[in-house]
N, CA, C and O atoms as a Tinker XYZ file with bonds, in Angstrom:
   448  protein
     1  N    -62.529000 -131.960000 -151.670000    73     2
     2  CA   -61.735000 -130.535000 -151.226000    64     1     3
     3  C    -60.273000 -130.488000 -151.712000    63     2     4     5
     4  O    -59.607000 -131.468000 -152.045000    81     3
     5  N    -59.947000 -129.429000 -151.704000    73     3     6
     6  CA   -58.771000 -129.219000 -151.402000    64     5     7
     7  C    -58.088000 -128.669000 -150.081000    63     6     8     9
     8  O    -58.608000 -127.767000 -149.424000    81     7
     9  N    -57.089000 -129.170000 -149.792000    73     7    10
    10  CA   -56.622000 -128.445000 -148.263000    64     9    11
    11  C    -55.389000 -127.956000 -148.755000    63    10    12    13
    12  O    -54.657000 -128.684000 -149.424000    81    11
    13  N    -55.082000 -126.732000 -148.470000    73    11    14
    14  CA   -53.673000 -126.292000 -148.524000    64    13    15
    15  C    -52.897000 -125.760000 -147.609000    63    14    16    17
    16  O    -53.379000 -125.503000 -146.506000    81    15
    17  N    -51.247000 -125.432000 -147.952000    73    15    18
    18  CA   -50.911000 -124.657000 -146.553000    64    17    19
    19  C    -50.225000 -125.835000 -145.568000    63    18    20    21
    20  O    -49.563000 -125.470000 -144.596000    81    19
    21  N    -50.412000 -127.262000 -145.861000    73    19    22
    22  CA   -50.100000 -128.252000 -145.136000    64    21    23
    23  C    -48.574000 -128.075000 -144.792000    63    22    24    25
    24  O    -47.709000 -127.684000 -145.575000    81    23
    25  N    -48.386000 -128.476000 -143.331000    73    23    26
    26  CA   -47.421000 -128.896000 -143.003000    64    25    27
    27  C    -46.404000 -129.567000 -143.877000    63    26    28    29
    28  O    -47.090000 -129.918000 -144.836000    81    27
    29  N    -45.288000 -129.918000 -144.092000    73    27    30
    30  CA   -44.778000 -131.240000 -144.952000    64    29    31
    31  C    -44.603000 -132.060000 -144.295000    63    30    32    33
    32  O    -44.018000 -133.078000 -144.664000    81    31
    33  N    -45.074000 -131.869000 -143.061000    73    31    34
    34  CA   -44.548000 -133.666000 -142.165000    64    33    35
    35  C    -45.999000 -134.169000 -142.355000    63    34    36    37
    36  O    -45.972000 -135.358000 -142.036000    81    35
    37  N    -47.239000 -133.828000 -142.719000    73    35    38
    38  CA   -48.485000 -134.268000 -142.844000    64    37    39
    39  C    -48.907000 -135.505000 -143.521000    63    38    40    41
    40  O    -49.007000 -135.699000 -144.733000    81    39
    41  N    -49.140000 -136.321000 -142.531000    73    39    42
    42  CA   -49.703000 -137.368000 -143.210000    64    41    43
    43  C    -51.020000 -137.610000 -144.083000    63    42    44    45
    44  O    -51.779000 -136.650000 -143.951000    81    43
    45  N    -51.515000 -138.576000 -144.916000    73    43    46
    46  CA   -52.388000 -139.080000 -145.239000    64    45    47
    47  C    -53.552000 -138.708000 -143.889000    63    46    48    49
    48  O    -54.316000 -137.755000 -143.744000    81    47
    49  N    -53.255000 -140.039000 -142.942000    73    47    50
    50  CA   -53.587000 -140.408000 -141.739000    64    49    51
    51  C    -54.070000 -139.200000 -140.576000    63    50    52    53
    52  O    -55.206000 -139.205000 -140.103000    81    51
    53  N    -53.067000 -138.213000 -140.214000    73    51    54
    54  CA   -53.819000 -137.261000 -140.184000    64    53    55
    55  C    -54.201000 -136.027000 -140.787000    63    54    56    57
    56  O    -54.460000 -135.033000 -140.109000    81    55
    57  N    -54.245000 -136.047000 -141.978000    73    55    58
    58  CA   -55.424000 -135.393000 -142.768000    64    57    59
    59  C    -56.601000 -135.900000 -142.264000    63    58    60    61
    60  O    -57.379000 -135.360000 -141.477000    81    59
    61  N    -56.679000 -137.246000 -142.907000    73    59    62
    62  CA   -57.910000 -137.941000 -142.671000    64    61    63
    63  C    -58.501000 -137.468000 -140.880000    63    62    64    65
    64  O    -59.556000 -136.888000 -140.623000    81    63
    65  N    -57.870000 -137.746000 -140.279000    73    63    66
    66  CA   -58.218000 -137.455000 -138.585000    64    65    67
    67  C    -58.563000 -136.122000 -138.446000    63    66    68    69
    68  O    -59.293000 -135.898000 -137.481000    81    67
    69  N    -58.255000 -135.176000 -139.123000    73    67    70
    70  CA   -58.383000 -133.737000 -138.968000    64    69    71
    71  C    -60.072000 -133.528000 -139.715000    63    70    72    73
    72  O    -60.923000 -132.855000 -139.134000    81    71
    73  N    -60.309000 -134.123000 -140.875000    73    71    74
    74  CA   -61.459000 -134.021000 -141.568000    64    73    75
    75  C    -62.741000 -134.896000 -140.851000    63    74    76    77
    76  O    -63.933000 -134.676000 -141.068000    81    75
    77  N    -62.168000 -135.987000 -139.904000    73    75    78
    78  CA   -63.048000 -136.949000 -139.848000    64    77    79
    79  C    -63.766000 -136.015000 -138.267000    63    78    80    81
    80  O    -64.683000 -136.657000 -137.756000    81    79
    81  N    -63.533000 -135.073000 -137.758000    73    79    82
    82  CA   -64.353000 -134.177000 -137.032000    64    81    83
    83  C    -65.414000 -133.759000 -137.792000    63    82    84    85
    84  O    -66.091000 -132.953000 -137.152000    81    83
    85  N    -65.786000 -133.944000 -138.752000    73    83    86
    86  CA   -66.567000 -133.251000 -139.692000    64    85    87
    87  C    -67.154000 -134.021000 -140.009000    63    86    88    89
    88  O    -68.046000 -133.538000 -140.706000    81    87
    89  N    -67.282000 -135.472000 -139.911000    73    87    90
    90  CA   -68.025000 -136.541000 -140.955000    64    89    91
    91  C    -67.043000 -138.018000 -141.228000    63    90    92    93
    92  O    -66.031000 -138.517000 -140.736000    81    91
    93  N    -68.095000 -138.368000 -142.394000    73    91    94
    94  CA   -66.829000 -139.938000 -142.693000    64    93    95
    95  C    -66.121000 -139.473000 -144.035000    63    94    96    97
    96  O    -66.555000 -139.113000 -145.130000    81    95
    97  N    -64.721000 -139.644000 -143.441000    73    95    98
    98  CA   -64.052000 -139.174000 -144.891000    64    97    99
    99  C    -63.638000 -140.277000 -145.422000    63    98   100   101
   100  O    -62.930000 -141.060000 -144.789000    81    99
   101  N    -64.115000 -140.543000 -146.958000    73    99   102
   102  CA   -64.003000 -141.785000 -147.984000    64   101   103
   103  C    -62.413000 -141.410000 -148.472000    63   102   104   105
   104  O    -61.788000 -142.385000 -148.889000    81   103
   105  N    -62.030000 -140.724000 -148.470000    73   103   106
   106  CA   -60.614000 -140.613000 -149.213000    64   105   107
   107  C    -60.011000 -139.499000 -148.536000    63   106   108   109
   108  O    -60.726000 -138.556000 -148.197000    81   107
   109  N    -58.259000 -139.499000 -148.200000    73   107   110
   110  CA   -57.368000 -138.378000 -147.874000    64   109   111
   111  C    -56.086000 -138.853000 -148.604000    63   110   112   113
   112  O    -55.703000 -140.023000 -148.637000    81   111
   113  N    -55.369000 -137.614000 -149.283000    73   111   114
   114  CA   -54.021000 -137.675000 -149.684000    64   113   115
   115  C    -53.286000 -136.192000 -149.668000    63   114   116   117
   116  O    -53.585000 -135.019000 -149.891000    81   115
   117  N    -52.217000 -136.920000 -149.295000    73   115   118
   118  CA   -51.298000 -135.652000 -149.182000    64   117   119
   119  C    -50.487000 -135.830000 -150.519000    63   118   120   121
   120  O    -50.066000 -136.980000 -150.639000    81   119
   121  N    -50.237000 -135.183000 -151.311000    73   119   122
   122  CA   -49.979000 -135.008000 -152.685000    64   121   123
   123  C    -48.063000 -134.662000 -152.338000    63   122   124   125
   124  O    -47.479000 -133.799000 -151.683000    81   123
   125  N    -47.680000 -135.647000 -153.035000    73   123   126
   126  CA   -46.088000 -135.821000 -152.945000    64   125   127
   127  C    -45.013000 -135.406000 -153.949000    63   126   128   129
   128  O    -45.759000 -135.167000 -154.899000    81   127
   129  N    -44.103000 -135.219000 -154.286000    73   127   130
   130  CA   -43.371000 -134.855000 -155.254000    64   129   131
   131  C    -42.825000 -136.431000 -155.757000    63   130   132   133
   132  O    -43.316000 -137.421000 -155.215000    81   131
   133  N    -41.954000 -136.549000 -156.651000    73   131   134
   134  CA   -41.702000 -137.774000 -157.103000    64   133   135
   135  C    -40.257000 -138.578000 -155.947000    63   134   136   137
   136  O    -39.833000 -139.732000 -155.883000    81   135
   137  N    -39.972000 -137.624000 -155.388000    73   135   138
   138  CA   -38.976000 -138.143000 -154.492000    64   137   139
   139  C    -39.473000 -138.543000 -152.901000    63   138   140   141
   140  O    -38.820000 -138.866000 -151.909000    81   139
   141  N    -41.198000 -138.336000 -153.177000    73   139   142
   142  CA   -42.000000 -138.574000 -151.679000    64   141   143
   143  C    -42.135000 -137.541000 -150.821000    63   142   144   145
   144  O    -43.131000 -137.418000 -150.107000    81   143
   145  N    -41.109000 -136.686000 -150.822000    73   143   146
   146  CA   -41.641000 -135.452000 -150.294000    64   145   147
   147  C    -43.032000 -134.687000 -150.258000    63   146   148   149
   148  O    -43.663000 -134.588000 -151.311000    81   147
   149  N    -43.390000 -134.297000 -149.413000    73   147   150
   150  CA   -44.830000 -133.363000 -149.744000    64   149   151
   151  C    -44.919000 -132.363000 -150.579000    63   150   152   153
   152  O    -43.914000 -131.653000 -150.596000    81   151
   153  N    -46.124000 -131.929000 -151.567000    73   151   154
   154  CA   -45.930000 -130.736000 -151.963000    64   153   155
   155  C    -46.567000 -129.527000 -150.991000    63   154   156   157
   156  O    -46.582000 -128.333000 -151.291000    81   155
   157  N    -46.989000 -130.007000 -149.992000    73   155   158
   158  CA   -47.969000 -128.565000 -148.720000    64   157   159
   159  C    -49.182000 -128.955000 -148.891000    63   158   160   161
   160  O    -49.878000 -128.625000 -147.931000    81   159
   161  N    -49.815000 -129.582000 -149.793000    73   159   162
   162  CA   -51.324000 -129.853000 -149.965000    64   161   163
   163  C    -51.662000 -131.314000 -150.379000    63   162   164   165
   164  O    -50.861000 -132.229000 -150.569000    81   163
   165  N    -53.201000 -131.341000 -150.493000    73   163   166
   166  CA   -53.668000 -132.664000 -150.685000    64   165   167
   167  C    -55.217000 -132.686000 -150.571000    63   166   168   169
   168  O    -55.746000 -131.724000 -150.013000    81   167
   169  N    -55.991000 -133.688000 -151.046000    73   167   170
   170  CA   -57.204000 -133.886000 -151.396000    64   169   171
   171  C    -57.955000 -134.651000 -150.021000    63   170   172   173
   172  O    -57.393000 -135.459000 -149.281000    81   171
   173  N    -59.281000 -134.197000 -149.906000    73   171   174
   174  CA   -59.926000 -134.879000 -148.968000    64   173   175
   175  C    -61.567000 -135.592000 -149.772000    63   174   176   177
   176  O    -62.038000 -135.146000 -150.819000    81   175
   177  N    -61.966000 -136.345000 -149.242000    73   175   178
   178  CA   -63.497000 -136.495000 -150.031000    64   177   179
   179  C    -64.149000 -137.146000 -148.712000    63   178   180   181
   180  O    -63.697000 -138.015000 -147.966000    81   179
   181  N    -65.493000 -136.361000 -148.669000    73   179   182
   182  CA   -66.155000 -136.731000 -147.286000    64   181   183
   183  C    -67.234000 -137.363000 -147.722000    63   182   184   185
   184  O    -67.151000 -137.376000 -148.950000    81   183
   185  N    -68.746000 -138.192000 -147.180000    73   183   186
   186  CA   -69.409000 -139.086000 -147.645000    64   185   187
   187  C    -70.545000 -138.483000 -148.405000    63   186   188   189
   188  O    -71.238000 -138.901000 -149.333000    81   187
   189  N    -70.521000 -137.405000 -147.741000    73   187   190
   190  CA   -71.724000 -136.473000 -148.388000    64   189   191
   191  C    -71.519000 -134.871000 -148.468000    63   190   192   193
   192  O    -71.131000 -134.109000 -147.582000    81   191
   193  N    -71.802000 -134.663000 -149.463000    73   191   194
   194  CA   -71.782000 -133.285000 -149.655000    64   193   195
   195  C    -72.067000 -132.123000 -148.572000    63   194   196   197
   196  O    -71.476000 -131.043000 -148.553000    81   195
   197  N    -73.081000 -132.532000 -147.667000    73   195   198
   198  CA   -73.287000 -131.945000 -146.292000    64   197   199
   199  C    -71.922000 -131.673000 -145.126000    63   198   200   201
   200  O    -71.520000 -130.880000 -144.274000    81   199
   201  N    -71.615000 -132.858000 -145.756000    73   199   202
   202  CA   -70.011000 -132.732000 -144.519000    64   201   203
   203  C    -69.239000 -132.041000 -145.256000    63   202   204   205
   204  O    -68.728000 -131.023000 -144.788000    81   203
   205  N    -69.024000 -132.380000 -146.371000    73   203   206
   206  CA   -68.009000 -131.768000 -146.981000    64   205   207
   207  C    -68.077000 -129.820000 -146.694000    63   206   208   209
   208  O    -67.191000 -129.034000 -146.358000    81   207
   209  N    -69.295000 -129.649000 -146.961000    73   207   210
   210  CA   -69.497000 -127.964000 -146.720000    64   209   211
   211  C    -68.997000 -127.983000 -145.425000    63   210   212   213
   212  O    -67.936000 -127.473000 -145.067000    81   211
   213  N    -69.873000 -128.647000 -144.660000    73   211   214
   214  CA   -69.333000 -128.361000 -143.220000    64   213   215
   215  C    -67.768000 -128.178000 -142.410000    63   214   216   217
   216  O    -67.265000 -127.535000 -141.489000    81   215
   217  N    -67.433000 -129.116000 -143.341000    73   215   218
   218  CA   -65.776000 -129.416000 -143.164000    64   217   219
   219  C    -65.057000 -128.069000 -143.655000    63   218   220   221
   220  O    -64.040000 -127.778000 -143.025000    81   219
   221  N    -65.507000 -127.053000 -144.874000    73   219   222
   222  CA   -65.006000 -126.592000 -145.803000    64   221   223
   223  C    -65.422000 -124.666000 -144.911000    63   222   224   225
   224  O    -64.799000 -123.667000 -145.270000    81   223
   225  N    -66.535000 -124.619000 -143.811000    73   223   226
   226  CA   -66.780000 -124.131000 -143.128000    64   225   227
   227  C    -66.005000 -123.856000 -142.095000    63   226   228   229
   228  O    -65.311000 -122.840000 -142.047000    81   227
   229  N    -66.050000 -124.640000 -141.277000    73   227   230
   230  CA   -65.101000 -125.056000 -139.924000    64   229   231
   231  C    -63.612000 -125.080000 -140.084000    63   230   232   233
   232  O    -63.021000 -124.300000 -139.336000    81   231
   233  N    -62.885000 -125.787000 -140.878000    73   231   234
   234  CA   -61.377000 -125.490000 -141.436000    64   233   235
   235  C    -60.926000 -124.768000 -141.928000    63   234   236   237
   236  O    -59.796000 -124.412000 -141.594000    81   235
   237  N    -61.769000 -124.042000 -143.248000    73   235   238
   238  CA   -61.144000 -122.825000 -143.677000    64   237   239
   239  C    -60.340000 -122.112000 -143.078000    63   238   240   241
   240  O    -60.893000 -121.641000 -142.084000    81   239
   241  N    -59.094000 -121.720000 -143.194000    73   239   242
   242  CA   -58.454000 -121.027000 -142.366000    64   241   243
   243  C    -58.533000 -120.929000 -140.953000    63   242   244   245
   244  O    -58.707000 -119.907000 -140.290000    81   243
   245  N    -58.393000 -122.043000 -140.579000    73   243   246
   246  CA   -57.896000 -122.780000 -139.373000    64   245   247
   247  C    -56.715000 -123.091000 -138.889000    63   246   248   249
   248  O    -56.083000 -123.579000 -139.826000    81   247
   249  N    -55.954000 -123.071000 -137.761000    73   247   250
   250  CA   -54.468000 -123.563000 -137.429000    64   249   251
   251  C    -54.665000 -125.566000 -137.687000    63   250   252   253
   252  O    -55.642000 -126.239000 -137.360000    81   251
   253  N    -53.288000 -126.087000 -138.404000    73   251   254
   254  CA   -53.555000 -127.051000 -138.109000    64   253   255
   255  C    -51.817000 -127.337000 -137.989000    63   254   256   257
   256  O    -51.080000 -126.917000 -138.880000    81   255
   257  N    -51.424000 -127.877000 -137.137000    73   255   258
   258  CA   -49.980000 -128.539000 -137.058000    64   257   259
   259  C    -48.796000 -126.895000 -136.995000    63   258   260   261
   260  O    -47.594000 -126.926000 -137.259000    81   259
   261  N    -49.444000 -125.852000 -136.656000    73   259   262
   262  CA   -48.599000 -124.584000 -136.513000    64   261   263
   263  C    -49.154000 -123.505000 -138.089000    63   262   264   265
   264  O    -48.919000 -122.346000 -138.433000    81   263
   265  N    -49.958000 -124.638000 -138.683000    73   263   266
   266  CA   -49.785000 -123.056000 -140.236000    64   265   267
   267  C    -51.444000 -123.300000 -140.010000    63   266   268   269
   268  O    -52.113000 -124.046000 -139.294000    81   267
   269  N    -51.746000 -122.227000 -141.049000    73   267   270
   270  CA   -53.145000 -121.491000 -141.196000    64   269   271
   271  C    -53.651000 -122.303000 -142.843000    63   270   272   273
   272  O    -53.289000 -121.931000 -143.959000    81   271
   273  N    -54.351000 -123.197000 -142.593000    73   271   274
   274  CA   -54.980000 -124.153000 -143.691000    64   273   275
   275  C    -55.703000 -123.539000 -144.427000    63   274   276   277
   276  O    -56.294000 -122.567000 -143.958000    81   275
   277  N    -55.880000 -123.879000 -145.724000    73   275   278
   278  CA   -56.552000 -123.378000 -146.853000    64   277   279
   279  C    -57.382000 -124.697000 -147.390000    63   278   280   281
   280  O    -56.900000 -125.735000 -147.845000    81   279
   281  N    -58.733000 -124.367000 -147.209000    73   279   282
   282  CA   -60.023000 -125.820000 -147.045000    64   281   283
   283  C    -60.995000 -124.864000 -148.355000    63   282   284   285
   284  O    -61.530000 -123.756000 -148.396000    81   283
   285  N    -60.864000 -125.801000 -149.120000    73   283   286
   286  CA   -62.142000 -125.157000 -150.593000    64   285   287
   287  C    -62.417000 -126.299000 -151.649000    63   286   288   289
   288  O    -61.863000 -127.397000 -151.683000    81   287
   289  N    -63.360000 -125.827000 -152.482000    73   287   290
   290  CA   -63.970000 -126.920000 -153.050000    64   289   291
   291  C    -63.122000 -127.559000 -154.147000    63   290   292   293
   292  O    -62.985000 -126.903000 -155.179000    81   291
   293  N    -62.540000 -128.743000 -154.060000    73   291   294
   294  CA   -61.643000 -128.925000 -155.496000    64   293   295
   295  C    -61.772000 -128.584000 -156.670000    63   294   296   297
   296  O    -62.990000 -128.721000 -156.786000    81   295
   297  N    -61.417000 -128.236000 -157.643000    73   295   298
   298  CA   -61.610000 -127.628000 -159.235000    64   297   299
   299  C    -60.873000 -128.584000 -159.942000    63   298   300   301
   300  O    -59.870000 -129.020000 -159.378000    81   299
   301  N    -61.204000 -129.076000 -161.250000    73   299   302
   302  CA   -59.817000 -129.713000 -161.965000    64   301   303
   303  C    -59.142000 -128.391000 -162.417000    63   302   304   305
   304  O    -59.691000 -127.289000 -162.430000    81   303
   305  N    -57.772000 -128.690000 -162.814000    73   303   306
   306  CA   -56.403000 -128.020000 -163.264000    64   305   307
   307  C    -56.663000 -127.349000 -164.708000    63   306   308   309
   308  O    -56.475000 -128.120000 -165.648000    81   307
   309  N    -56.924000 -126.498000 -164.923000    73   307   310
   310  CA   -57.468000 -125.940000 -166.416000    64   309   311
   311  C    -55.757000 -126.299000 -166.749000    63   310   312   313
   312  O    -54.864000 -126.145000 -165.915000    81   311
   313  N    -55.531000 -126.860000 -168.308000    73   311   314
   314  CA   -54.286000 -126.908000 -168.445000    64   313   315
   315  C    -54.595000 -125.906000 -169.882000    63   314   316   317
   316  O    -53.679000 -125.689000 -170.675000    81   315
   317  N    -55.657000 -125.476000 -170.046000    73   315   318
   318  CA   -55.421000 -124.736000 -171.339000    64   317   319
   319  C    -55.446000 -123.192000 -171.064000    63   318   320   321
   320  O    -54.677000 -122.669000 -170.257000    81   319
   321  N    -56.385000 -122.493000 -171.790000    73   319   322
   322  CA   -56.565000 -121.049000 -171.392000    64   321   323
   323  C    -57.044000 -120.720000 -169.970000    63   322   324   325
   324  O    -57.687000 -121.324000 -169.112000    81   323
   325  N    -56.599000 -119.788000 -170.052000    73   323   326
   326  CA   -57.270000 -119.518000 -168.228000    64   325   327
   327  C    -58.393000 -118.543000 -168.582000    63   326   328   329
   328  O    -58.507000 -117.595000 -169.358000    81   327
   329  N    -59.496000 -119.418000 -167.333000    73   327   330
   330  CA   -60.877000 -118.814000 -167.386000    64   329   331
   331  C    -61.103000 -118.507000 -166.261000    63   330   332   333
   332  O    -60.716000 -119.413000 -165.522000    81   331
   333  N    -61.622000 -117.529000 -165.608000    73   331   334
   334  CA   -62.235000 -117.166000 -164.174000    64   333   335
   335  C    -62.849000 -118.528000 -163.613000    63   334   336   337
   336  O    -63.604000 -119.301000 -164.201000    81   335
   337  N    -62.384000 -118.608000 -162.464000    73   335   338
   338  CA   -63.152000 -119.867000 -161.575000    64   337   339
   339  C    -65.123000 -119.565000 -161.831000    63   338   340   341
   340  O    -65.532000 -118.409000 -161.728000    81   339
   341  N    -65.745000 -120.280000 -162.028000    73   339   342
   342  CA   -67.053000 -120.316000 -161.691000    64   341   343
   343  C    -67.621000 -120.135000 -160.536000    63   342   344   345
   344  O    -67.335000 -121.050000 -159.764000    81   343
   345  N    -68.485000 -119.135000 -159.968000    73   343   346
   346  CA   -68.628000 -119.950000 -158.347000    64   345   347
   347  C    -70.061000 -119.971000 -158.334000    63   346   348   349
   348  O    -70.609000 -119.595000 -157.298000    81   347
   349  N    -70.992000 -120.466000 -159.617000    73   347   350
   350  CA   -72.439000 -120.618000 -159.015000    64   349   351
   351  C    -72.678000 -122.038000 -159.030000    63   350   352   353
   352  O    -73.118000 -122.815000 -159.878000    81   351
   353  N    -72.289000 -122.146000 -157.926000    73   351   354
   354  CA   -72.500000 -123.679000 -157.565000    64   353   355
   355  C    -73.861000 -124.379000 -157.867000    63   354   356   357
   356  O    -73.778000 -125.588000 -158.083000    81   355
   357  N    -75.078000 -123.823000 -157.916000    73   355   358
   358  CA   -76.017000 -124.238000 -158.024000    64   357   359
   359  C    -76.973000 -124.776000 -158.909000    63   358   360   361
   360  O    -77.808000 -125.678000 -158.845000    81   359
   361  N    -76.417000 -123.533000 -160.194000    73   359   362
   362  CA   -76.863000 -124.309000 -161.609000    64   361   363
   363  C    -75.831000 -125.237000 -162.090000    63   362   364   365
   364  O    -76.046000 -125.656000 -163.228000    81   363
   365  N    -74.789000 -125.655000 -161.527000    73   363   366
   366  CA   -74.148000 -126.982000 -162.307000    64   365   367
   367  C    -74.701000 -128.345000 -161.410000    63   366   368   369
   368  O    -74.568000 -129.533000 -161.704000    81   367
   369  N    -75.372000 -127.735000 -160.204000    73   367   370
   370  CA   -75.998000 -129.087000 -159.272000    64   369   371
   371  C    -76.637000 -130.003000 -160.420000    63   370   372   373
   372  O    -76.321000 -131.183000 -160.576000    81   371
   373  N    -77.591000 -129.307000 -161.216000    73   371   374
   374  CA   -78.401000 -130.373000 -161.788000    64   373   375
   375  C    -77.759000 -131.468000 -162.675000    63   374   376   377
   376  O    -78.186000 -132.617000 -162.793000    81   375
   377  N    -76.831000 -131.021000 -163.191000    73   375   378
   378  CA   -75.372000 -131.657000 -164.158000    64   377   379
   379  C    -74.905000 -132.962000 -163.639000    63   378   380   381
   380  O    -74.452000 -133.865000 -164.343000    81   379
   381  N    -75.077000 -132.999000 -162.116000    73   379   382
   382  CA   -74.572000 -134.009000 -161.074000    64   381   383
   383  C    -72.758000 -133.580000 -161.369000    63   382   384   385
   384  O    -71.833000 -134.381000 -161.233000    81   383
   385  N    -72.650000 -132.417000 -161.704000    73   383   386
   386  CA   -71.025000 -132.065000 -161.978000    64   385   387
   387  C    -70.834000 -130.674000 -160.729000    63   386   388   389
   388  O    -69.770000 -130.099000 -160.502000    81   387
   389  N    -72.174000 -130.376000 -160.058000    73   387   390
   390  CA   -71.651000 -129.517000 -159.202000    64   389   391
   391  C    -71.404000 -130.241000 -157.727000    63   390   392   393
   392  O    -71.251000 -129.415000 -156.827000    81   391
   393  N    -71.335000 -131.691000 -157.296000    73   391   394
   394  CA   -70.929000 -132.225000 -156.558000    64   393   395
   395  C    -69.446000 -132.150000 -156.412000    63   394   396   397
   396  O    -68.588000 -132.198000 -157.293000    81   395
   397  N    -69.300000 -132.003000 -154.924000    73   395   398
   398  CA   -67.830000 -132.007000 -154.507000    64   397   399
   399  C    -67.253000 -133.495000 -154.544000    63   398   400   401
   400  O    -66.045000 -133.729000 -154.508000    81   399
   401  N    -68.016000 -134.251000 -154.602000    73   399   402
   402  CA   -67.319000 -135.730000 -154.496000    64   401   403
   403  C    -67.162000 -136.026000 -156.199000    63   402   404   405
   404  O    -66.061000 -136.514000 -156.454000    81   403
   405  N    -67.671000 -135.912000 -156.897000    73   403   406
   406  CA   -67.699000 -135.891000 -158.315000    64   405   407
   407  C    -66.159000 -135.118000 -158.598000    63   406   408   409
   408  O    -65.220000 -135.722000 -159.117000    81   407
   409  N    -66.090000 -133.664000 -158.151000    73   407   410
   410  CA   -65.101000 -133.122000 -158.599000    64   409   411
   411  C    -63.639000 -133.581000 -158.074000    63   410   412   413
   412  O    -62.513000 -133.402000 -158.538000    81   411
   413  N    -64.094000 -134.216000 -156.971000    73   411   414
   414  CA   -62.685000 -135.008000 -156.602000    64   413   415
   415  C    -62.482000 -136.115000 -157.475000    63   414   416   417
   416  O    -61.472000 -136.107000 -158.179000    81   415
   417  N    -63.305000 -137.094000 -157.543000    73   415   418
   418  CA   -63.049000 -138.582000 -158.182000    64   417   419
   419  C    -62.375000 -137.604000 -159.829000    63   418   420   421
   420  O    -61.243000 -137.904000 -160.209000    81   419
   421  N    -63.011000 -136.744000 -160.465000    73   419   422
   422  CA   -62.162000 -136.250000 -161.488000    64   421   423
   423  C    -61.057000 -135.613000 -161.408000    63   422   424   425
   424  O    -60.418000 -135.497000 -162.453000    81   423
   425  N    -60.606000 -135.122000 -160.377000    73   423   426
   426  CA   -58.868000 -134.836000 -160.229000    64   425   427
   427  C    -58.105000 -135.698000 -159.857000    63   426   428   429
   428  O    -56.877000 -135.644000 -159.926000    81   427
   429  N    -59.060000 -136.981000 -159.228000    73   427   430
   430  CA   -58.066000 -137.927000 -159.148000    64   429   431
   431  C    -57.896000 -138.921000 -160.371000    63   430   432   433
   432  O    -56.938000 -139.693000 -160.419000    81   431
   433  N    -58.702000 -138.877000 -161.190000    73   431   434
   434  CA   -58.372000 -139.602000 -162.710000    64   433   435
   435  C    -57.232000 -138.658000 -163.294000    63   434   436   437
   436  O    -56.281000 -139.151000 -163.900000    81   435
   437  N    -57.355000 -137.281000 -163.094000    73   435   438
   438  CA   -56.064000 -136.237000 -164.026000    64   437   439
   439  C    -54.765000 -136.576000 -163.307000    63   438   440   441
   440  O    -53.621000 -136.487000 -163.753000    81   439
   441  N    -55.290000 -137.108000 -161.734000    73   439   442
   442  CA   -53.627000 -136.713000 -161.030000    64   441   443
   443  C    -53.185000 -138.334000 -161.171000    63   442   444   445
   444  O    -52.007000 -138.608000 -160.943000    81   443
   445  N    -54.006000 -139.281000 -161.501000    73   443   446
   446  CA   -53.369000 -140.260000 -161.726000    64   445   447
   447  C    -53.918000 -141.580000 -161.346000    63   446   448
   448  O    -53.274000 -142.604000 -161.571000    81   447
């Protein structure tokens, strides 16, 4: 999942602890600049798709460290032509690519 509008002092552990309220966190990372300062967003992977959906439902637009955070399904950054986001989750599910954890793994590969 993508988590945006994070306080710049948020750590990986704080992000993990926030999402652990909704299930088992298998990965959490606050993205930083080259100088080590937070970019104000991060990614979280949950043990199951159901836990991820529950976390999105509960935590999106909630307050964390004095800021209203945004939590939604992570998606790969398209570096080519802009195309509107596909919202038909169920039709992509059969290929295995609609899985939230699959998408996060793909993002992690692209990030480095």
